[in-house]
N, C-alpha and C positions, 0 to 999 in steps of 0.2 A: 504494501499499498503506498502511494506518494504522499508523504505530508511535508509540511512547511510549517516552523514556529514565526507567528506572527512577531515580529520584534519591536518591542516598545524602547522609545528615547529615554534617559534616564529617569529613575521612577523617583522624584525628590518631592521633598515637600516645601517645595517653594512659596507655596500659600501661607504657610504658617508664616513667613516672613512680610505676607501681602496684606495681612487681616486691615491694616489701616490706610490700604487703597479702594476703599469701598465693596468690599466684602463682606455678608452681613453674617458671615459664619464663624464660631468663634475657634478658637485654638484647638478648644477640647474637641469640638465636633469634628474638624479637622485629623485631630491625634485618634480619633474613634474608628475611621473608615481604615486605618492601617494601610496607606499608600505604599509602603516601603516594603510589604509583602505582596503586592500584587504582580500578579503574572500576566504573561501575554499569554491569549486564547490559540490554543493548538488547531491550525485548519488543515483540513482532510478533503485535497483533491480530486480523489483517485474518481469519483463518479460526478460527470457534470452531463447534463443534458441540454443541448441545444434547441432553442424553441424560435424556429423561423415566422416571424411575425408580416413579413413584407407583403405576402400574397394576402389578399383579401383586406388591406390596411384602406382601401377605397369603397369598401362596401357600404349598402345603404342599410340595410337591413339585418338586425340578427333573427331568425325564426326560433326564435326559444321555444315557443310551444310545441316544434313537431319535434323537439327531441326531450320535452317533461316526460317523466315518468311517473311520479307523485306530485301532490301538493295539499300540504298542511295550512287552513286558515283558524287564526286565532283571535275573532275578535277582544279587542282589550274595553274593559267597562270603562263606562261613562259615567262619573258623577261629578259633585261638587269638588271632591278629593285628588281625583285623578286625571283632570281634564291635563291632556299632554301640549305642551306645545313643539317647535322644532326637533324632531330625533337627530341625536348625534350620535348614538351609540347605542346596539340591543344586544345583548345576551341572551340566549337561552338555555336553560339545563335540560334535567329531566324532570325538574318540577317547577320550575319559576322562571320566570322573563323578567327582565332588569331592563328598564330603557332610562336614559339618559339625555335629557332636553338640556337644549343651549351648551355652552362653551364658556369655562370661567364665570366671571361673576353673573351670580343671577340665575345658573342651572341647576337641576334638580335632577334627584333617580326616584323614579317609580317601581315597586315591584308587584308584581303579576302572578298569580300560580298558572299550569300550564295551560288552563282551560281560557286563561285571560280574565279572572275574576280579580279584582284589588284586593290589593295585600296591606301594601303600606305604600309611603311615601318621605323620602329623606328631604328637609325641608333646606331652603336658603336661607342661613344666617349664623351666628357667634354661638349661639345657646349651645348647650348639653348636647352632644349628638348629630348638632346641624353642621351642613357644609355651607362655606364662605362661596367657595368657587369650585366647580370641578372640572379638572384638565383631563382626563382619562380616569377610566375604571377598569379592572382586570374580576376575574374568577378565581376565587382559590379551590378548585374542585378536589384537593388534598383535604381541608377543613371545612368545606362545604361556605366561605365567604365572599361575600363582596366587598373588594379592597377600591376606595377612591382616592383619586391625586387632588386632594384641597393641600394647594401649593400653600406653604412649606412642610405639609404631613401627608401621611396617609392616614387615613380614617377608615376602619376596620365593622365590616357589621355580617352578621350571621345571616343565612340564607333567608331568612322574612325580612333582613331592612333594621332589626334592632341593633341598638349600637355596644360593639366591642370594645374597642381600641382605639388609642390614636397616637400614631409613630413620629414625632419628627425626624426630619431629612436631612441631612449634611450634605446634600446637593439636588441640582435641579436637572429636569428630563424631560421629553415630550411624553414619551408612552414606556408602558412596561407590560411587564407582566407575570405571573406568581409561579414560581417553581418549587416543587418538595424542600427545597432547603433552605429557599431563599428569594431572590427576585432577578429580574433580567429590566435593564434600563437602556431605551434608546434615547441618546443626548443629540444635539445638534454639531458636536463636536468643536463649538467655537470656545475659546480660551476665556471669552468677556464673559458666557453663564456662569462656570466653572473655573475661574481663576486659581480659587484658594487650594484648587488640587495640582495642582504645577504642570509639568508637562502630559498629566493625564486627564487634563479638560481640554486637550487635541482628540481624546479618543471619543466614538462616538456612541460605544457599546460599554458597559459596564456589568458585570455580573456579581453580585452579592449574596450574604448571606441575609438571615433574617436580621440581624442587628446593623447591615448597611456598611458591615467590612467588606470593602471592595477585592473580591481575589482573582479576577479575571479581567482583562480591557483588549480592546482592539477596534479596528473601523476608524481610522483618521475621517474627517470631513473632505467631502471631495469637492464641493463645488462651493461658489459664492450664494449667499441665504438669499441675494434677492431673484434666483432664480426657483426660488421655494424652499423651504425647511423641512416638508411633510417629511418623517419617519415613520416608520409601523413594525410591530409584531403581528404577528398572527398565532392564536393558539384556537385552533377548531376542537380541542379536547383527545387530539391522538397526536398532531406533531406541531412543534414551533418553530415558525418559520419568520424571517428575516426581511424585509426588503429595504431600498435606501430611496431617496428623490437622487433621481439621476444616476443611479448604478443598475445597470441592467440586471445584477446577477440578482437571483433569488436564495438565499442562505435558508439552512435546516440548522437549527443548535440542540447538538444532541451529547449529554454528558459533559456538559463544557467543551466542547469540541463545534467549531465552527465549518460546516460543511456546505460549499455552493452546491446546490443540486439541478439550478436551470438556471441555463445564459440566454438573453432575449437578444434578438437579432433585428432590428430594423435598418441598419445599414446607413444610408447617405442621409435618410431622413431624419437622424436625431438630431437633437438638438448639438451635443457633444461635438458631431462632425462640421458643424458649420463653426461651430466655437473655435475648432482647431486649425480651420482655415482662417478664421476672421477674431481672434484673441482677444481685440479691444471693443467688439462688438456689443453694443448694450442690447438693453430685451426690446425696444421699437425695430433695431434692427432686426431681430432672430423672427419678429412677426411677420417680415417681409416674406419670410423666407418660409417654404412647406416644411418647418420645423417641428418633428413630434418629442414629445420628454416621457420619460418613466417618469411618474412621481412617487413608486411605490404601492400602487393600489393593487390588491391582491388579495382574494381570497380562495380558499383550497375544502374540498372535503375528499373523503376516502378515494374517491373515484372521478372528481373533475377539480379543475380550474378553471379560473377567471382573469385575466389581464386585463388593465384600462391603459391606452396610450392617450396622450392628451397633444392635439395638435393647437399650436401656440396661433398659426395662421386665422382659422378660424372660429379657434374657442371651441371646438368639439372633441368628444371621445370617441377612441373606437375600442368597441368592448371584444373582445376574445373569452371565446367557450372551448374549452379542451379537454379532451378525453384522456385520461391518463393514462388506459390501458392499450387502447389504438392509435393514438397521438393525433388523433386526426382534430382539426378545429373548425369552427364556425365564428363570423364577426359580422360587425356591423357598427353604424352610428348608433342606429333607433332600433328599438324592438317590433317585430311584428308579431301578436299574439293572435290564439282563440280564445273567444272569449267562453267557452264549453270547457277550457283546461285550465285556464288562470286570467285573474281581473287584472284591468290596468293598474298595472305595478310600476315598480321603481326597480333601476338595476342594483344589485345585493350590497347590501350595508353591511353582512357580518356573513359569519358561516358557523355552520357547526360539524361534527363527522358524517354526518349523514346530508344535511340541510343547506342549501344558501337561504338568508335571510332575508326578505326584504318586506316593504309594507302596502298597503293597499289604503286611499284617501275616500273614505263612502262619499257621497253625492247625497241629492235629494231622493226620497223615498220613490218618487214615480219613477226613478232610474234605476229601483232596485231590482226590475225584472232579470238582468244579467245575473242576481243570486240566484235566479230560480232555474235555469238552465244549464248553471255550471255544475258538471259532472263530480265534483270534489267536496262540494259544499251540500250536506246532508245533515238529516236529522237533528240535533238543540243546536246547533252550529247555525244551520240555515233560518232556524226560527230568531235566532237572534242577530243575524244578517238583515234580514229583512223588516227590521225594526231600527235600522243603522237609517242615520240620514247625515246633513252636511256639518251638523254641530256634533256628531258624535266622534268619539277616540277612533285613532288609524286600526286597520284590521291589519295584522302581522301576516305573511305571507311567506310559508318554508317548502321551497320545492326542489326535489331532487333531478338529475339527468337521467336518462338511458343514455345506453353504449350508442357511439357516434362512429358510423363506421364510413369505411369509401362510397 
Protein backbone atom coordinates (compact mmCIF):
# COMPACT_ATOMS: atom_id res chain seq x y z
CA UNK A 1 0.00 0.00 0.00
CA UNK A 2 1.42 3.34 -1.09
CA UNK A 3 1.32 5.82 1.79
CA UNK A 4 2.61 9.28 2.49
CA UNK A 5 2.78 11.23 5.72
CA UNK A 6 1.44 14.78 5.49
CA UNK A 7 4.28 16.95 6.72
CA UNK A 8 3.58 19.87 9.00
CA UNK A 9 5.63 22.94 9.68
CA UNK A 10 7.15 23.29 13.13
CA UNK A 11 4.34 22.74 15.63
CA UNK A 12 5.15 25.66 17.84
CA UNK A 13 3.15 27.46 20.47
CA UNK A 14 3.63 30.83 18.85
CA UNK A 15 0.06 31.69 19.79
CA UNK A 16 1.01 31.82 23.46
CA UNK A 17 3.19 34.81 22.68
CA UNK A 18 0.47 36.46 20.63
CA UNK A 19 -2.33 36.61 23.15
CA UNK A 20 -1.97 40.36 23.35
CA UNK A 21 -2.49 40.67 19.60
CA UNK A 22 -6.28 40.51 19.66
CA UNK A 23 -6.79 36.76 20.16
CA UNK A 24 -9.61 35.96 22.56
CA UNK A 25 -8.23 32.71 23.94
CA UNK A 26 -6.32 32.48 27.20
CA UNK A 27 -2.91 30.90 27.59
CA UNK A 28 -4.62 28.12 29.58
CA UNK A 29 -6.91 27.33 26.65
CA UNK A 30 -3.95 27.23 24.26
CA UNK A 31 -2.03 24.92 26.62
CA UNK A 32 -5.06 22.60 26.93
CA UNK A 33 -4.83 21.74 23.20
CA UNK A 34 -1.33 20.23 23.67
CA UNK A 35 -0.27 21.46 20.24
CA UNK A 36 3.30 20.28 20.74
CA UNK A 37 1.97 16.70 20.57
CA UNK A 38 -0.06 17.18 17.37
CA UNK A 39 0.84 14.85 14.49
CA UNK A 40 0.27 14.93 10.75
CA UNK A 41 -2.51 12.70 9.42
CA UNK A 42 -1.40 9.63 7.53
CA UNK A 43 -2.55 9.86 3.92
CA UNK A 44 -3.41 6.66 2.05
CA UNK A 45 -3.45 7.18 -1.73
CA UNK A 46 -3.69 3.58 -2.84
CA UNK A 47 -7.24 3.78 -4.23
CA UNK A 48 -8.47 6.92 -6.02
CA UNK A 49 -11.43 6.73 -8.41
CA UNK A 50 -11.53 9.31 -11.19
CA UNK A 51 -14.97 10.73 -12.05
CA UNK A 52 -15.38 12.51 -15.38
CA UNK A 53 -17.91 15.35 -15.03
CA UNK A 54 -17.25 16.85 -18.46
CA UNK A 55 -19.90 14.79 -20.20
CA UNK A 56 -23.35 16.03 -19.31
CA UNK A 57 -22.11 19.38 -18.02
CA UNK A 58 -24.58 21.25 -20.24
CA UNK A 59 -27.59 18.94 -19.81
CA UNK A 60 -30.74 20.89 -19.01
CA UNK A 61 -32.83 18.36 -17.05
CA UNK A 62 -32.01 15.58 -14.62
CA UNK A 63 -34.91 13.13 -14.97
CA UNK A 64 -34.88 12.14 -11.33
CA UNK A 65 -38.22 10.28 -11.29
CA UNK A 66 -36.88 7.70 -13.75
CA UNK A 67 -34.37 6.48 -11.17
CA UNK A 68 -36.30 6.70 -7.89
CA UNK A 69 -36.84 3.40 -6.12
CA UNK A 70 -38.88 4.56 -3.11
CA UNK A 71 -39.94 7.75 -1.31
CA UNK A 72 -40.84 8.49 2.31
CA UNK A 73 -42.84 11.63 3.11
CA UNK A 74 -42.73 13.12 6.61
CA UNK A 75 -45.15 16.04 7.14
CA UNK A 76 -43.71 18.13 9.99
CA UNK A 77 -46.37 19.08 12.54
CA UNK A 78 -47.42 22.72 12.45
CA UNK A 79 -48.33 24.59 15.64
CA UNK A 80 -47.33 27.83 17.37
CA UNK A 81 -44.20 26.20 18.84
CA UNK A 82 -43.04 24.37 15.74
CA UNK A 83 -43.31 26.96 12.96
CA UNK A 84 -40.20 26.60 10.80
CA UNK A 85 -38.44 29.35 8.89
CA UNK A 86 -35.64 28.80 6.38
CA UNK A 87 -34.23 25.29 6.72
CA UNK A 88 -30.44 25.39 7.03
CA UNK A 89 -29.70 21.75 7.91
CA UNK A 90 -31.71 18.56 8.47
CA UNK A 91 -30.65 15.34 10.21
CA UNK A 92 -32.78 12.19 10.22
CA UNK A 93 -32.10 9.31 12.62
CA UNK A 94 -34.05 6.12 13.29
CA UNK A 95 -36.25 7.92 15.79
CA UNK A 96 -36.01 11.68 15.28
CA UNK A 97 -35.79 14.54 12.82
CA UNK A 98 -33.64 17.61 13.61
CA UNK A 99 -34.15 20.85 11.71
CA UNK A 100 -31.82 23.85 12.04
CA UNK A 101 -33.44 27.09 10.89
CA UNK A 102 -31.27 30.05 9.97
CA UNK A 103 -27.55 30.50 10.44
CA UNK A 104 -25.79 32.36 13.23
CA UNK A 105 -27.74 34.79 15.38
CA UNK A 106 -31.46 34.02 15.51
CA UNK A 107 -31.12 30.37 14.50
CA UNK A 108 -33.05 27.65 16.32
CA UNK A 109 -33.29 23.85 16.41
CA UNK A 110 -36.56 21.93 16.12
CA UNK A 111 -36.96 18.29 17.12
CA UNK A 112 -39.66 16.04 15.64
CA UNK A 113 -40.17 12.31 15.94
CA UNK A 114 -39.75 10.14 12.87
CA UNK A 115 -43.47 10.52 12.04
CA UNK A 116 -43.18 14.32 12.06
CA UNK A 117 -44.80 14.96 15.43
CA UNK A 118 -43.33 17.98 17.22
CA UNK A 119 -41.18 17.06 20.24
CA UNK A 120 -39.06 20.03 21.31
CA UNK A 121 -37.53 23.36 20.35
CA UNK A 122 -34.13 24.68 21.38
CA UNK A 123 -34.73 28.39 21.53
CA UNK A 124 -32.55 31.30 20.62
CA UNK A 125 -31.33 33.16 23.70
CA UNK A 126 -28.69 33.30 26.39
CA UNK A 127 -30.56 31.55 29.18
CA UNK A 128 -30.02 27.99 30.53
CA UNK A 129 -30.22 25.46 27.72
CA UNK A 130 -30.71 28.11 25.03
CA UNK A 131 -28.42 28.89 22.10
CA UNK A 132 -27.41 32.35 20.95
CA UNK A 133 -26.30 31.51 17.42
CA UNK A 134 -26.01 28.14 15.67
CA UNK A 135 -23.29 27.84 13.04
CA UNK A 136 -23.34 24.06 12.60
CA UNK A 137 -24.77 20.90 14.12
CA UNK A 138 -23.79 17.24 14.27
CA UNK A 139 -25.37 14.04 15.54
CA UNK A 140 -23.45 11.89 18.01
CA UNK A 141 -24.70 8.43 17.07
CA UNK A 142 -22.58 6.83 19.78
CA UNK A 143 -24.36 8.65 22.63
CA UNK A 144 -27.53 9.54 20.71
CA UNK A 145 -27.04 13.25 21.28
CA UNK A 146 -27.38 16.35 19.13
CA UNK A 147 -24.41 18.75 19.27
CA UNK A 148 -24.68 22.42 18.25
CA UNK A 149 -21.88 24.85 17.45
CA UNK A 150 -22.98 27.90 19.45
CA UNK A 151 -19.79 29.93 19.06
CA UNK A 152 -17.62 29.76 21.16
CA UNK A 153 -19.23 26.63 22.65
CA UNK A 154 -20.44 23.16 21.76
CA UNK A 155 -23.93 22.82 23.26
CA UNK A 156 -24.97 19.20 23.79
CA UNK A 157 -28.54 17.88 24.06
CA UNK A 158 -30.08 14.42 24.32
CA UNK A 159 -31.97 12.99 21.37
CA UNK A 160 -35.22 14.67 22.52
CA UNK A 161 -33.58 18.08 22.69
CA UNK A 162 -33.14 18.34 26.48
CA UNK A 163 -29.99 20.16 27.56
CA UNK A 164 -27.03 18.06 28.77
CA UNK A 165 -23.93 20.28 28.91
CA UNK A 166 -21.94 23.02 27.25
CA UNK A 167 -18.21 22.92 26.40
CA UNK A 168 -16.08 25.98 25.70
CA UNK A 169 -14.00 25.71 22.52
CA UNK A 170 -10.34 26.76 22.25
CA UNK A 171 -10.54 27.56 18.50
CA UNK A 172 -12.95 28.49 15.72
CA UNK A 173 -14.12 26.44 12.73
CA UNK A 174 -16.77 26.12 10.00
CA UNK A 175 -18.08 22.58 10.30
CA UNK A 176 -17.60 19.51 12.48
CA UNK A 177 -18.62 15.91 13.07
CA UNK A 178 -18.60 13.73 16.18
CA UNK A 179 -16.49 10.57 16.28
CA UNK A 180 -16.49 7.80 18.85
CA UNK A 181 -13.46 9.24 20.64
CA UNK A 182 -13.68 12.94 19.84
CA UNK A 183 -14.37 15.38 17.01
CA UNK A 184 -13.29 16.26 13.48
CA UNK A 185 -13.24 20.00 12.71
CA UNK A 186 -12.96 21.76 9.35
CA UNK A 187 -11.66 25.33 9.45
CA UNK A 188 -10.81 27.78 6.68
CA UNK A 189 -7.07 27.33 7.30
CA UNK A 190 -6.76 31.10 7.74
CA UNK A 191 -4.20 32.04 10.39
CA UNK A 192 -6.28 35.10 11.32
CA UNK A 193 -9.07 32.84 12.59
CA UNK A 194 -6.89 30.72 14.87
CA UNK A 195 -3.68 32.70 15.09
CA UNK A 196 -3.17 31.57 18.67
CA UNK A 197 -2.46 28.08 17.29
CA UNK A 198 0.73 29.17 15.55
CA UNK A 199 1.65 27.19 12.43
CA UNK A 200 -1.27 24.84 13.00
CA UNK A 201 -3.63 27.71 12.19
CA UNK A 202 -2.74 27.11 8.52
CA UNK A 203 -4.14 23.56 8.64
CA UNK A 204 -7.84 23.30 7.83
CA UNK A 205 -8.51 19.81 9.25
CA UNK A 206 -8.23 19.16 12.99
CA UNK A 207 -8.88 15.86 14.78
CA UNK A 208 -9.30 16.14 18.55
CA UNK A 209 -10.32 14.10 21.56
CA UNK A 210 -13.39 14.95 23.64
CA UNK A 211 -11.42 17.61 25.54
CA UNK A 212 -10.25 19.33 22.31
CA UNK A 213 -6.65 18.16 22.53
CA UNK A 214 -5.52 18.44 18.89
CA UNK A 215 -4.20 14.99 17.99
CA UNK A 216 -3.88 15.34 14.21
CA UNK A 217 -3.89 18.15 11.64
CA UNK A 218 -3.76 18.36 7.84
CA UNK A 219 -4.84 20.14 4.64
CA UNK A 220 -3.47 23.67 4.33
CA UNK A 221 -6.05 26.09 2.93
CA UNK A 222 -5.76 26.20 -0.86
CA UNK A 223 -7.22 29.39 -2.28
CA UNK A 224 -8.13 32.96 -1.29
CA UNK A 225 -11.36 33.30 0.66
CA UNK A 226 -12.91 35.67 -1.91
CA UNK A 227 -13.61 32.62 -4.05
CA UNK A 228 -15.57 30.98 -1.26
CA UNK A 229 -14.85 29.50 2.14
CA UNK A 230 -17.40 26.70 2.21
CA UNK A 231 -15.94 23.52 3.65
CA UNK A 232 -17.84 20.37 4.39
CA UNK A 233 -17.83 17.19 6.42
CA UNK A 234 -20.42 14.57 5.47
CA UNK A 235 -21.44 11.79 7.86
CA UNK A 236 -24.28 9.64 6.54
CA UNK A 237 -24.13 7.20 9.45
CA UNK A 238 -21.79 4.82 7.61
CA UNK A 239 -18.91 6.88 6.20
CA UNK A 240 -17.30 10.22 7.08
CA UNK A 241 -16.37 12.09 3.91
CA UNK A 242 -14.56 15.40 3.55
CA UNK A 243 -14.71 17.95 0.74
CA UNK A 244 -13.30 21.43 0.25
CA UNK A 245 -14.10 24.46 -1.80
CA UNK A 246 -11.84 24.52 -4.89
CA UNK A 247 -10.42 21.06 -4.16
CA UNK A 248 -11.41 18.41 -6.72
CA UNK A 249 -10.67 15.52 -4.35
CA UNK A 250 -13.27 13.86 -2.11
CA UNK A 251 -11.68 12.27 0.95
CA UNK A 252 -12.77 9.63 3.43
CA UNK A 253 -11.61 9.83 7.04
CA UNK A 254 -11.03 6.38 8.55
CA UNK A 255 -9.15 5.67 11.78
CA UNK A 256 -7.37 9.04 11.66
CA UNK A 257 -6.24 8.36 8.11
CA UNK A 258 -7.12 10.64 5.21
CA UNK A 259 -8.02 8.55 2.16
CA UNK A 260 -8.56 10.29 -1.21
CA UNK A 261 -11.49 8.30 -2.65
CA UNK A 262 -12.65 10.28 -5.69
CA UNK A 263 -11.07 12.85 -7.98
CA UNK A 264 -13.42 15.05 -10.01
CA UNK A 265 -12.44 15.95 -13.56
CA UNK A 266 -14.06 18.90 -15.33
CA UNK A 267 -10.95 19.86 -17.32
CA UNK A 268 -10.55 23.35 -18.75
CA UNK A 269 -13.93 24.49 -17.47
CA UNK A 270 -12.77 24.61 -13.88
CA UNK A 271 -11.99 27.95 -12.35
CA UNK A 272 -8.53 26.92 -11.19
CA UNK A 273 -7.44 26.32 -14.79
CA UNK A 274 -8.44 29.87 -15.64
CA UNK A 275 -6.64 31.26 -12.60
CA UNK A 276 -3.47 29.43 -13.60
CA UNK A 277 -3.62 31.21 -16.95
CA UNK A 278 -4.58 34.56 -15.37
CA UNK A 279 -3.13 34.54 -11.85
CA UNK A 280 -4.08 38.18 -11.23
CA UNK A 281 -7.70 37.70 -12.25
CA UNK A 282 -10.45 39.08 -10.05
CA UNK A 283 -13.87 37.54 -9.61
CA UNK A 284 -15.47 39.81 -12.25
CA UNK A 285 -12.97 38.50 -14.82
CA UNK A 286 -13.69 34.89 -13.92
CA UNK A 287 -17.43 35.41 -14.31
CA UNK A 288 -16.88 36.27 -17.97
CA UNK A 289 -15.41 32.81 -18.60
CA UNK A 290 -17.35 29.58 -18.87
CA UNK A 291 -15.82 28.70 -15.52
CA UNK A 292 -17.04 26.09 -13.06
CA UNK A 293 -16.03 25.63 -9.46
CA UNK A 294 -16.56 22.78 -7.03
CA UNK A 295 -17.74 24.31 -3.76
CA UNK A 296 -17.61 21.03 -1.89
CA UNK A 297 -21.32 20.23 -2.08
CA UNK A 298 -21.62 16.46 -1.85
CA UNK A 299 -24.09 13.89 -0.55
CA UNK A 300 -23.77 10.12 -0.45
CA UNK A 301 -25.79 7.05 0.48
CA UNK A 302 -24.59 3.47 0.46
CA UNK A 303 -25.49 3.17 -3.24
CA UNK A 304 -25.39 6.62 -4.87
CA UNK A 305 -23.63 10.00 -4.81
CA UNK A 306 -24.58 13.53 -5.77
CA UNK A 307 -22.05 16.22 -6.79
CA UNK A 308 -22.82 19.88 -7.45
CA UNK A 309 -20.73 22.08 -9.80
CA UNK A 310 -21.34 25.84 -9.82
CA UNK A 311 -21.07 27.88 -13.04
CA UNK A 312 -19.89 31.39 -12.20
CA UNK A 313 -20.89 32.67 -15.64
CA UNK A 314 -24.61 31.91 -15.47
CA UNK A 315 -25.03 31.44 -11.72
CA UNK A 316 -26.44 27.92 -12.05
CA UNK A 317 -25.50 24.51 -10.68
CA UNK A 318 -25.04 21.32 -12.63
CA UNK A 319 -26.15 18.37 -10.50
CA UNK A 320 -24.70 14.88 -10.96
CA UNK A 321 -26.27 11.65 -9.75
CA UNK A 322 -23.82 8.73 -9.77
CA UNK A 323 -24.42 5.01 -9.22
CA UNK A 324 -21.49 3.76 -7.12
CA UNK A 325 -21.80 0.19 -8.42
CA UNK A 326 -22.30 0.75 -12.16
CA UNK A 327 -20.38 4.08 -12.27
CA UNK A 328 -23.14 5.46 -14.51
CA UNK A 329 -24.26 9.09 -14.09
CA UNK A 330 -27.15 11.41 -14.87
CA UNK A 331 -26.90 15.20 -14.76
CA UNK A 332 -28.78 18.45 -15.32
CA UNK A 333 -29.36 22.04 -14.22
CA UNK A 334 -32.98 21.37 -13.27
CA UNK A 335 -35.16 18.51 -12.05
CA UNK A 336 -37.67 16.74 -14.22
CA UNK A 337 -40.18 14.82 -12.08
CA UNK A 338 -43.37 12.81 -12.27
CA UNK A 339 -45.91 13.85 -9.61
CA UNK A 340 -47.00 10.22 -9.30
CA UNK A 341 -43.51 9.45 -7.96
CA UNK A 342 -42.23 12.54 -6.15
CA UNK A 343 -43.54 16.03 -5.36
CA UNK A 344 -42.02 19.36 -6.40
CA UNK A 345 -38.96 19.41 -4.23
CA UNK A 346 -35.45 20.78 -3.87
CA UNK A 347 -32.15 19.14 -4.60
CA UNK A 348 -30.89 17.17 -1.57
CA UNK A 349 -29.79 19.04 1.54
CA UNK A 350 -28.61 15.93 3.39
CA UNK A 351 -28.41 12.15 3.35
CA UNK A 352 -28.54 9.04 5.49
CA UNK A 353 -27.04 5.64 4.75
CA UNK A 354 -30.17 4.78 2.75
CA UNK A 355 -31.87 8.02 1.68
CA UNK A 356 -31.21 11.46 0.25
CA UNK A 357 -33.07 14.19 2.16
CA UNK A 358 -34.98 17.09 0.62
CA UNK A 359 -38.23 18.92 1.34
CA UNK A 360 -41.49 20.03 -0.25
CA UNK A 361 -43.29 23.32 0.50
CA UNK A 362 -47.08 22.81 0.69
CA UNK A 363 -49.30 25.09 -1.34
CA UNK A 364 -53.00 25.92 -1.07
CA UNK A 365 -55.40 23.09 -0.30
CA UNK A 366 -56.85 23.50 -3.79
CA UNK A 367 -53.58 22.10 -5.16
CA UNK A 368 -53.57 19.09 -2.85
CA UNK A 369 -54.93 16.88 -5.62
CA UNK A 370 -51.31 15.98 -6.39
CA UNK A 371 -51.08 14.25 -2.99
CA UNK A 372 -53.95 11.89 -3.88
CA UNK A 373 -52.26 10.60 -7.01
CA UNK A 374 -48.76 9.99 -5.64
CA UNK A 375 -48.21 6.26 -5.22
CA UNK A 376 -45.93 6.67 -2.20
CA UNK A 377 -48.40 8.81 -0.18
CA UNK A 378 -50.73 6.42 1.64
CA UNK A 379 -52.64 5.86 4.88
CA UNK A 380 -52.17 8.32 7.76
CA UNK A 381 -49.52 10.27 5.85
CA UNK A 382 -52.04 10.98 3.06
CA UNK A 383 -54.62 12.18 5.62
CA UNK A 384 -52.08 14.59 7.11
CA UNK A 385 -50.95 15.91 3.75
CA UNK A 386 -54.46 16.51 2.43
CA UNK A 387 -54.95 18.90 5.36
CA UNK A 388 -51.87 21.01 4.53
CA UNK A 389 -51.97 24.56 3.21
CA UNK A 390 -49.47 27.31 2.39
CA UNK A 391 -49.07 28.14 6.11
CA UNK A 392 -48.04 24.58 6.98
CA UNK A 393 -44.52 23.43 7.79
CA UNK A 394 -42.47 21.76 5.03
CA UNK A 395 -42.80 18.07 4.24
CA UNK A 396 -39.52 16.18 4.44
CA UNK A 397 -38.94 14.03 1.36
CA UNK A 398 -36.60 11.04 1.75
CA UNK A 399 -35.84 9.17 -1.45
CA UNK A 400 -33.50 6.46 -2.64
CA UNK A 401 -32.46 5.59 -6.15
CA UNK A 402 -32.41 2.35 -8.06
CA UNK A 403 -29.52 1.20 -10.17
CA UNK A 404 -28.51 3.33 -13.14
CA UNK A 405 -27.58 1.15 -16.10
CA UNK A 406 -25.98 2.07 -19.41
